[in-house]
N, C-alpha and C positions, 0 to 999 in steps of 0.2 A: 983465558982466566976462566971465561965465563963458561967453559965447561968444567973446571977445577970446580966454581961455585953451585952447578946443577949437580954434578954427584955429591957433594959438602951436603948442599941441601936432600938429594935422596935418600944418602946416608944417615943423616939427622933424623926423615919425616919416620924412616926404618925405625931406628932406634925409640923413638920418641912413641909409635904403636903397638913394638914390641911391651916397652916399659910398659906404657897402662893396658897393654892385655895382663900380663903377669900381674900385675897390683890388682887386678878385677878379679884373678881365679884366688890371690890367695882372698882374696875378703872372700866372696862368697866361699868359697871352700871351709870358711869356721862354722858352727857347728856348736849345739846348745844342749842341751839335754833338761827338759822343763819335766818338775814331779806334782804332780794337784795332789795332795791330802785332804781326803774329806773324815769329818772330822761331827760328832753326830751329839750332842747330852739330850738327857731328859728319857732314853728308851728303855726307860727300867727299871726297875731293885737288882736288877742281872746282868749290869753292863761288865762287860770285861773294862780292865783299866791299859788294856797294851796302846801303847802307842811307837811308832819307828823314834829312834835314835836320831836324834837333832833336834826336835820338836818338842823339849816342853823346856823353854823360855817363852816360847809359843801359848802351848798350852796352860801352863801358868797364865798369862795376860788374859786369853780369853778366860778362866776361869775369874780376874777378879774382874775384869771389864762386863762382863756380861753375867757372872751370879751363878756360870756352869760347871757344878760338883762333878755332878754325874759324865763325863767325856770323852769318847774315847773316839779309837777308828776310824769308820766303816770303812772306806777304801784307800784303792789311791792307787795313781796313775800318770805313765809316764812313756815320755816319746821325742826322739831326739831331731828337731829339724834345724836347716842352713840360717842362720842371721840373715837377717835383712829378709827370712820370708815369711811363712804360717807353719801355721801344722792344726788340726781339728784329725779330734776324737772323740769316737761311738761305742758307748759299750753299757753293758747292763750290771744289775747291782741285788743283790739278793740283804736283807736285812735281817741277824737275829732274834728272833722271837722276844717281844717287847710288850708297851703298853701298845701298843698304835696300833694303825686299822694297812700300816700297809704292808707289803711279805716284798715286793721287785722293785727296782726302778728303770729306765732307759735312761741314761746322763751323757746329754754329752759336750765335749767344749772345744773353742779355740784359738790359738793365742794369736794374731794377725803383725805382719810385721813388725817381729822380736827383734829390734835394734842390740847393740850394745855402744858403751862407752868405758874403759876403763874397768869398772867390777862392777859395772853396777849393766840393767837391763833395764831396756823400755818395750814399750809393745803400742801399738796405735787402738787396740780394740783388745780386751777381752769377753770370754761370753761363758757363759754356763745354763744348762738347759736341762733339767729335771723332768721326768713324764712317768707316774708312780700312778703303779695298780692297785688299789686299791684289796683287801683279804674281805674276802663274802664269809661272814659270820650268821653264827646257826637263828642267831634274833632277824638274819636279814629280812627281808620282803620278800616272802615267796612265792609271790605271783609271780616275779619278776621274771623275767624267758631266759636260762641260762649261758650266761656264754657274753653274758651284755656286759664289760667292762667300758667305764668312762678314764681313759686318763684324764689326771691333775698334772697341771704344767707351773713350773716355779725355773725362777732365773734368774742372774743377775747378771749384767753387763755393763761393761766398764770402756771409755775412750781414755785415749792420751796418758796410762799409763806409765812409772819405772818403778826401779826394788834394789836391791841390795844384790850384786852377787852373790850364792850357794845359802843367801840366809833365807829359815820359809816370810813368809809372808802376809799374812792375813790382807784376803784380795774382801772377804765379802762375807755376807751371811742372807740368809732367806730362813724363811719356819719351811716343815714338813704338813702337804697339807694337810694332814691329818693333824696338826694342832696340836702333834704333844710332842715333834719332837725339833731342835732349830740344825739347820744346814752351818757349817765351817771352812770357809773353803782357804784351803791353805793351799800355796804355791813357792817351791826354787826351782831356780833356772839357777845353773852351774856353765861354763863354760865346757865343750865335751873335751874327752885324752884319751 
């Protein structure tokens, strides 16, 4: 009798380990697609009003809430990461000619510990960093040595956030270092297909 109990216990343990391993594989194999849109306002009279499909409602919300009539898409960034995982993205960005002194910048953003429940996502941390390179104009001080550039930094850091799936979500705003424009950070996350 004891041998039968040991054999049954052994098979039950193997079944539990196999089931737990399979459950863990399914959990870690879920993927999500994150898209960060950076919208900018007040970059001069010739700003284009191009906007990706699906951002009309958030654009109207930003216009009403922030009185940002001259709003355009500056750039979009896409990343795919595992649910439960983290992602870090770095890039450079060029600005259209406008009335500001910023011509290009370096962008880095990250999502930490992306979680998923039903039709919503959460993250332990979202960080957006922006280092701008000012354009030197002819009226700048010509006594400065050429090639000396100071990078101006701005950013947004948020902890413990949640947002609906596949819905553009305004995460935060920050002013451009030159004081001319404002950046709007819009995140959309959905389960990967």
